[in-house]
Each structure stands twice: as structure tokens, then as C-alpha cells.
N, C-alpha and C positions, 0 to 999 in steps of 0.2 A: 484313237482308232487303231485297230489291229487288222492287218491284211492276212487272209488265210488262203494259202495254196498248198494244202497238205499232200504228202507223198502218196496217200491212200486213194486219191482220185487222179484222173488224167491231168497232165500238165496243161495249163491254158495254151491255146493255139497262138495267142498274141499277148499283149500287155494288158491283162485285166486280172482281177481277183476272183477266185471261186467263192469267197465269202468275205464279209467285213463285219467285225465286231465293234460295237460302240456302246457307250454307257447309256443305260435306260433313262437316266435323268437329264439327257441332253435336249437341246432344241432341235427340231426337225423341220425341214422345209420340203414340200412336194412341189415340183415344178411341172406344170401342165405341158403337154406336147408342144414343142417349139418347132416351127417351120423355118424355111430359108427365106423369111420375109424381113426386109430391112425396116427400121423404125418408121420410114415414110410410107410403108405398105407395099413397096415395089418388091418383086421377087428377084432374089439373087440369080445369077445366070445358070450355069450347068450344075450337074449333080455335086461336084466338089464345092462350088461356090455356095450352094444351098446347105451342104453339110457344115461348112465353116460358119455361115450365118446362123444356122440353127444352134450351134454351140455357143456363138456369141450371145444369142438370145437367152440361152440357159444361164450363161454367166451373168447377164444383166439382171435376170430375176434373182439369182443368188445374191448378187451385190446389193440389190434393193432390200433384201432381207438381212443384210449384214453377214452373209456367208461368203466363203472363198471357194474357188474351184477345188482346192485341196480338202474341202469338207464333203465333197461328193462321195456317196457310198454306193450309188446304183444309177445306171443309165440304161434305158431301153430305146433302141433305135429301130425305126421302121423305114425301109427303103423300097421303092417301087421299081427300081432298075436292077434286074437280076445280075448276079455275078460280080458285085462290086465290093465284096468284103475286104479285099486287099486295099482298095482306095479308102474305104471307111477306116480301117485300122491305121493307115498312115495319117489321115486327117485327125482322128481321135488322139493318137499319140502326140502329134504336134500341138493340138489344142489343150490337152491336159498337162502338157509340159512335164511328163514323167509320173504324174499322179496315177495311182491304180484305184479302180473302183469295180464293183461287180458290174458286168456288162452283158446285155442280151441284144443280139443283132437278128432282125427278122426281115426277110424279103416278102413283101405283100403285093397284092394285085393293085391296090389303089389307096389313096388318101382322100381327103375331103374334096379336092379338086384335081383334075388331071395334070395340071402343071406342077403340083407339089410332088417332089421326088423323095423327100426325107422329112421325118419328124422325130424329135428326140424328147423323151420324158426323162426326168431325173429326180433323185432324192438326195438330200444332203443332211448331215448331222453336225451340229456345232457342240463340242464338248466343253 
């Protein structure tokens, strides 16, 4: 994989890639939106706990397919609590352990149930 942050576009506001190049003959996994739900179905506590659990769920799906977090090429994050991009960036950076991928953060009105505060979709490629 090749990370792209060209000088001809604005520098990323945090640790993410403007683009990711991967070989077309790779295996790809698309991870459905993951909520802050634990494996037993209980909801993780506050927004930060839900973010961490949602990432853990993404990693569990990746692992089940034989992928690593370093294979991530894109993540889309939906958050229902306004003004939490700094918290999200801190959690993302910790959870990705320095790995960069294309990233989109969206603040939205609601998810499938009012208690859900975050959902993370992801794509990974294994070369």
C-alpha cells in the first residue's frame, strides 16, 4: 500500500491519508457499520467507550477474514454527539497504533437507536 498526502492538496488536519493506493489484484474486505456493542450485546458506556468498542468490533471482523488493522485503507465514522472530532482523533490514533488510512468523520442527527452514539464502517485490502 502507498499512502498519499500530496503537497497539492491541504495537509490533513490529523493523522489520516488523503488517499491510499493498493494493487488491484488484492483481496478486499468491506466491514459493515460497527457500533459500540460488546459481543454479549451490551452497549459500551459513554461516547469514548463506544468509539473504542466500535474499533474493536472492526478489528474483530478484519481478524475473522485474515486481515490486520494495518490493512485498513478507509474508515467512515458517524457520530451523533456534536463537537467530538478531537476525542475521535485521539481514540482513532490510539486504536490504529500509528497506521494511516483514508478517513471521513461525519456528525449526524441519529443512528438506528438513540443510545448508539458512533458507528464505524471500514474497508481493508490485503496485498
